[in-house]
N, C-alpha and C positions, 0 to 999 in steps of 0.2 A: 516489695518496692517496683517501681518501672523506674529501668536505666536509661530509657530514651530520651535523649538530647529534645527540648522543645523549640518548635517552629511555630513559628504565630506572623501571618502577611498578612492580618487584619489592621486598616489601619496604615500598616507600610508605605505604602507611597505618600498617605500626609504626614508620618515623622522624618519623610526625606524629600521634601519637593524638589530639592536642589540634583536630586540626582534623576529622576523622571521628567523636568519639566523641559526641559529641551528635544527628550524624545517622542517620537510621535509615529503611529501606525503608519504613517503614508511616507516616511523616512523613506532614503535611496540606499542607506549603508548596508556593508557588505554581511554584517550580521549583527546578532540579538545575543545579549550578554542579559539570563535570567538572574533575577536579583531573590533572596529571600533571607531572612535572619534566621539566627542558630544561637538558642540563650546555653549557653556552656557553664561549666564550675567557674571558670577565671572569667565569664561577663559574655556579655551578648557580642555577638560578631556579626558580621553582613557577607555574606558568601555569594559568589556568581559563578556562570559556565555559562560557556555556551555550546555549540551543538558538537565542539570538541574535545571540550571537556571543562576542567576548574579552573579560574583566571584569577580569582579573588578570594581571600579568606581573610578579612581584619576584624579589631576589635572596633565598637563604634565611638570610642571615645578618643581614639588616636584624632592626633594633630595632621593637619592637612588631609586630612581623608578626601574631603572635596576634591580638591587639587590632583588624589591619585585617580579617582574615579573619570573626572576628566580627561587626565591622560590612557588611561586606559579605554576609553573610549574613543579618545583618539587614535591611540596603539594601534586598536582592533578596527576601526570604521565602523563602530557598532553601537547601538543604542541599547540605551538597559531598560529594562522590563519590569516590575513585577509576576514570579515566576518561578519554575520549579522545573527541573528537567532530573534525566537517571543519572547525571553525574551530579547534582546536588542531592539527590535520594542516597547516592553510595555516599560522597563528603559525609554526609550527615550521621549513618550508619558507621564510617569508620571512628570518626570522634566520638562517638555513643562509645565504640567497643575500646579505644583508645584509653577515654578516661574510665572507665571500669578495670582497664590494667589486662584487658587479653589481647592488644594492638599494640607491637613498639612502632612501627612505620606506619605514618599517613598519606595520604593525597597517593593512590595508585591511578590518580584517574585526572593528574596533571599535564594540561594541556601545552601549558604555556610556562616554563619553570626557565625565569628571569626571575 
C-alpha cells in the first residue's frame, strides 16, 4: 500500500482563479509563494511556501479562505504561483509520516509561525 499523500497540480490554477488572477510574472513583489494541493485523509488542503519556508496550510473548504490568502500576500509582499519547492516537499513527507503514525510533530520548516 502506498502511504504517500497525493499531490496534483493539474488544473490547480483553474480551480482557484482568485488566488492567481492578481499575480503576474512581471510583478515587483518581494517574495513568491509557491502553492500546491495536498490530498490528506482529512481532506484536500492547500499548502504554500516561500524560499524561507512554509507559510500556509489550510483545508480548501475553510470559510474566508480567499481573505486569508489576500492578507498573506499583503503581509509577505508576495505573489502566489502554482509550484513546489523543497519546503513543500518536506511538508508533504512530514504529513505522510504523521498520518501513518510515524511522526508526532509537524512542520519543521515553518518560516512564519504566527
